[in-house]
N, C-alpha and C positions, 0 to 999 in steps of 0.2 A: 520288266516293264516294256510292253510293246509300244511302238511309236509308228505314226503314220509317216512314211518316207515322203520326200518331196515329190517323187514320181507319182505316188498314190494320190497325194494332195492335188497335183496338177491335173491328173486324170479325172478325179472327182469334180474339180472345179470346172474343167472343160465340159464334162458331161452335163453338169447343171446349167451351164451357159447355153448349150445346145438345146436342152430341154425347154428353157425359157423362150428361146427363139422359136422353137416348134409350137409352143403354146400360143405365142403371139400370132403365129400364122394360122393355126388350125382351131383355135378355141371357139370360133364362131360357127364351125361346121356342125351339122346336125348329127347327133349321137356322140359328140365328144364327151368323155367322162367329166362329170361335174365336180368330182372330187379333186381333180388336178387343177390347182389354181396357181397362177403366175406368182402371186404374192408369197405363197407358201414355199415355192421352189426358190425364190429370191431370198427368203428368210433362211432357208437351209444353207444357201451359198454364203450368206453373210455370217451365219454362225460358224461355218467351216473356216472362213477366212479369219475371224476373230480368234477362234480356238487355235489355229495354226500360228497366228501372230503371238498369242500368249505363250504357246509352247516354245517358239523360237527364242523369245525373251528369257524364259525360264532356263532354257538350255544354255544360252549365252552366259547368264548369271551363274549357273552351276559350273560352267567351264572356268570362269574367272575365279570362283571360290576354290575350285580344285587346284588351279595353278598356284594360287596363294598358299594353299595348304601344303603342296609339294615343296614350295620354296622354303616355307617355315620348317618343314620336316628336315630338309637337307641341312639347314642352318643348325638345327638342334642336334642332329647326328654329328655334325662336325665339331660343335662345341663340346658335346658329351665325350667324344673321342679325345679332344684336347684335355679336358678335365681329368679323364681317366688316366691318360699318360702322365699328367702332372702328379696325380696321387701315387701312381706306381713309382714314379721317379723319387718322390718325397719319402714314401714309406718302404719302398722295395717291392719287387714283384712277388716275392715269396712270403711276405709278411702277412700274417693272419688278420691284421687290423684293416686291410683293404676290404674285408667282408663287411665291416661296419658301413662302408659306402656303397654296398650293393655290388661290389666287384669280386671276382673269383681270384684267389691267390694262384700264381702259377704253380703247377705241380712239379715236385722235385724228382718224381720218378715216372716212368712210362707204365704201360700195362703189365709188362713183364718184370717190373722192379727196376732198381737203379742200373744204369749202364755200367758195364765193366769193360775195362780196356783189355784187349787181347794182345798177347805177345806174339809177334810174328817171328818165325825162325828163318834165318838167312844162312 
């Protein structure tokens, strides 16, 4: 989603203001284009300002919602971890019943099989 940055907005707004000033000064001159009207340029500027204001309000609202979402997510992750730990503590980490709660039982062996103790010679 492309957005008009504040710099672009300020530049456009300033250009429209200057154009209105120029129209006021030179509109009475002979040969001035009749299609360029002060009211239309003012309308463009007003539409641009309204659109930018709506955009800023929506962006602020979205930022608030996003912050709320992140805080709820952190709370849920924390509580889920607590509940998982409690279930592992109650049932045992290697018990297959933890799968009924959507948890994975801890593996008893590694990739290469069970660990074996090696005897060291001294």
